[in-house]
N, C-alpha and C positions, 0 to 999 in steps of 0.2 A: 376141548382142549385147546386151552391156549398157553405155550411154552413162554416164558419171559423174556423179554429180549435183551435184559439185562445179561453181562457178559459173565457167563462161568467159568470159575478157575480151571477148572478139569474136563478131560473126558466125561468120567465117573460122575462128577456132580450132574454135567450136563443129561445123562443118560439116568441119572436116579429121577432129576425131575420134568423128563419125558414121561419114566413109569409112573411115577406119582397121577399125573395129568393122564393120564389110560385108566388109572385107579379110579379117579375123582370121575370119570364118566362109564363106571361101574364094567371097564374092560379090564385085563389082566393080560401084559406084555410076555409070552411063553419064551420068545429068541428072539436074538439083536443078532445082526451079522454086520459086520463091519467089514469095508475093504476100504481100498483105496479108488481114488478120484478118477475117473474116465471120460477121455475131452469127447467132448458131442460136437467138433469137428471134423465133417462128414470128407474131407480129403487129410485129415490127419495120418500120418505116417507112426501116431505111436502104436508102440505093443501094450496090448491089456494085459494088465496082472490079473486074474479071475481067483487068485488067493482071497478068502476072507476068513474073517473068525467070527465063531460062532460061540454067543454067551447066552446063558442060560438062567435069568437071573432069579428062578424060584428054587433052583439048583443047588447054587452056590451061595457060600457067606460074604456078608456086604464085603469083608475086607478079599476075599477073593475075586470078588467081583471089582474091586480099586484096584488089584493089581494085573489080571486078566486087561484092565482098560487104560493104564499105565503101561503095560509093557503095550500093547498095539501102537498108544500114542508116539513110544521111542520107534519104532519101526516104523509108520506112518514118514512119520519129518524125515529120517532118515532116505527111505522111498522116493516122496514127494519129490525132496531137494534130487534124487540123483534122476527122475520124471523129467522134473523141470529143466535140468539140464541138458539130457537127453532130448526132451521135446526142443528148445533153441537149435541144438545140433541140427537137426533134422529140420526145421524151417530155413534154417540157415543155406545148407544143402540144398533143399526144394527154390531157393531162390538162387543159387548157384553163386552165392557168397560162399568165402573161403574164410576160416578163423586169420584172425590177425595174429602173429606173436607180437609180443614188446618192442623188441626191436627190430621190426621191420621198417619202410619206411612206405610211407602211404601212397608218396607220389608215381612207386614201381609199379610200371604195367603188366600184367602175367606174358608170359614170353608165349607166341604164338608158336602151334605145331606147324614145321615146316613143310608138312604135306600136302 
C-alpha cells in the first residue's frame, strides 16, 4: 500500500487514506493510536508525554472519527508548541546559555562569584 505524497488537508483525511490503502491490501485497521512526537536524541532532557488517543475506525461514525481527529490535532498543535519551547530552554540550559531579555545589553559579562 502506498500513501500518496500529495499533501492532505487534515489528519482525518490522512488517516482515511491510510485505512483505504490497508483495505486495498485486504487488511483491516482495528485501532489507531495517536500520540505526541518523541525525541530520538539520546541526550535529550525532554520529558516524554506517554498519553495517546485510541480511535477505533470500525466502531464509530465518520463524523465522530473526524471530530476525534480534529480534537487531537488541536491538542497536538498546543502540546508540540509547548514541547518545542521547553526543548529550546532545556538545550540552552544544557549549553550554559542564559535567556536574554529584550532590554539587556549583550556587551555585559555575567558577574563572577566572589568566593
